N, C-alpha and C positions, 0 to 999 in steps of 0.2 A: 502494502500500499504504501502510496506517493506519501510524502512527508505532509501536503495541503490537504489530502484526503484525512490521513487520520488526525490531525488537526480541528479540521472540518467534523466529521467522526466524534467525536470527545465534546466538544463545543455543543454540538444538539444535541449530543444524550442528555450533556448538564442543564440544559435552556428547558426541555422536554421533560426532564424528572424534577424540577427546580431547584438542583446544586445550586445553578444560577438560577439567580430569581430576578424579574422584572425588575429594573436601575440597576441591575449589577451593573458596573464600571470594567470594560476589560481591555486595562491598559498593556499598550500593544509590547513591551519591553518586559512587563510582568509576564505576561501571558505564554511569550515565546519560550520564555523560560522554563516555565510551571510544566509547558506542553513537550521542551524540549526539540521544539524546533528554529529554524533561524524566523528572522520577521518576512521575510518572501514568501514562505507559505503558508506563516500566518495570517499575512494581509489576504492571499487570496481564501483562505478557508475564512476572513470575516466577510469579505465580499460575496460571497454564495452565501452567508447568512442574512448580509443585509439584504439579499436579493431575494432570500425566501419571505424578507420581512421580521426577521427572528431578531435582528441586532440595525441600532441605528450610530449614526455618525454622531459624537459629542464635540470633537474638534481632530486636529489632521492626524493624531497619537493616541485619542481616545475614543472607545465604541462602547455605548451600551447596549445593555440589554431592554427591548422593549417593551411595553405596558399591556395587557390586556383586560380591558375595563368590558363594560356590558354592551356597550354599542360597537365594540370590536365582536365581539360574541355575536350579538343578534347578525352583525353583516356576514360573519362566517358560516352561519346556520342556514342566510338563504344563500348562499349559494354554496352550499351542504344539501336543500332540499333539491335544489334542480337540479343538480348531479346525481344525487345520492336514487330519486325517487327516477329519473332515466335509466338509470342502471339496471335498476331491479327491473322496471320493464322488459327490458332489452335482456337480460336475463333471464327473464320467464322464457322469451321468445328461444334464445340462442344458446341458453347452457344447456351440461349434462344433470336430468334430474334429477338421477340416482345418487351424485355427488353431492346436490344440496338437500336430497332426501338423509341422507346420512349425517350430513352438519347439521339438521334438524334435529335429530334424535339424538348429537353430540350436546348441540344447547338444551338440549329435556334434561340431559343428565348432568347439565353442568352443576356446580357449586361455588358460591360465590365469601365463602366462611373461611377468616382466615385474610393473610397475605398471600397466603401459598393459592389457594382458591383462587382469588383477584386476579394473579397473575396466571393462571392456567386459560381464566375466563377472555380477559385478554388477549391469549396467544391465539385462544380459540375466533375472537374475533378479527385478529389477522390473518388469519385462514380462511374467514369467510370473505373478505375483502379481498385477498389472491385469488380465490374463487369465480369473486361476483367481476373481476377485470376481467381474468381469465375469460369467462363467458360473455361479456361486454364485447370483446376485441375490436377495440375502436381505441387506438392510442392518442385520441385526441381528448378523451372522455379521462380515460385512465390516469391521462397526466395530468390532469385539471385537477382529477381525486387525492393524486399523490401530495398535490402543494396544499389541500385543503385538509388531511390527514397529518400533515406536517404541524400544523398549527391545534388540530386538534387534541393531540396527544397532550399540550398543555391545559387544553381545557377540562377535559376529559379529570383531571388531577384534582377538579376544584369539587366533583361530585364522587371523589372512591372514596369516601369515607361516609357516602350515605346508602347504609345494608338496604334498605327498601327500594331505592331507584336502583340499583344493581340487579336485584333480585326480578323487579319489573321490565329491566333489560334484557335479563335473561330470555324471560319469556317473549318479549317481544321480539328479539333475533331468532328465537323458534318459528314465529309466524312468517317473517321474511323468508326464511329459508322453507320453510315447507310450502309457502304459495308459491315461490319458484318450483319447486320440485313439482307442484302442480299444473306448471305452466297459466296459472292464473296472473296474467301480465296487471291487470289492472286492480286485481288485491293486492299484489308485489308491490305496488308502487302507492298504494293507499297505507296497509302496515307500513312501509319505510316513512311515510309520513305522520302518523301518528306516533312512532317511535322516535324522532326526531321531532317531534314539536313536546313531548315529553320530557326529553332529554335537556333540550332550551330552557323548561320553564324548570328544574329541578337546577341548572346549571345555575339561570339565573338566580333563584331563591338563593343559592350557596353564596353568589358575589354579595349579593343586598336583598335579606330576608324582607324587607319592607316592600319589597315588589310583589311577594304573595305569590302560589301557583297562577300559573296558566288556565285557562277555562279546560275543561278536559274534553278529551275526544275519544270516542271509539272505536272498535275496528273488530268483525268479524273474525269467527277463529275460523281457520282454513281445514280443512279433512287434511288427515294424514295420508302418506302416500298408498299405503293399504285400504283408506276405503275410510276408517276408524275417527271419530271426533275424540278430543279430547279439551 
């Protein structure tokens, strides 16, 4: 791995995990020494992070981690909703039904108790996202989704300590995967809409409890692959 790639990956992980919180100062000299790279690859890494919107230049030699507020989150979800609802429809039309049926069953068995359970759940979501991207088979759409997910990792941390929301998210992902497996494009898109609505409401409440939850939205439960209901 090139030095600039290594520096980018390390800083990206630290920003997404919160080890480098919003407002953290990334001095060029200090970061180059800490990461064991020269200034040129560090500048390349910071340039990529700036293009991602994760850092901003405060002065010629000082970069800071960008903030993320309720307005940013709403804007992110506006884009996410458009992309993910489209992706769900296309996956239902083009994807391998059996693969999504397996994912639906994995979501049905998923546990979110404790750090290990939550980490396993997020790993399952990553596999679902990869299956969705493969099913869509549209490089422009998947590239836009990857950009959104880069920011979404930071946003998800805000809801990570909400057990009730995580449990609901498991069920919502199961509905989406099940609808795709049944090749029901409209239900897949609607289930995605409901999931994103609930996720946004929960995250905004975490950022500012005075906002309160958004109005509830309901969704029908899709049939499982074997034709049963749950």
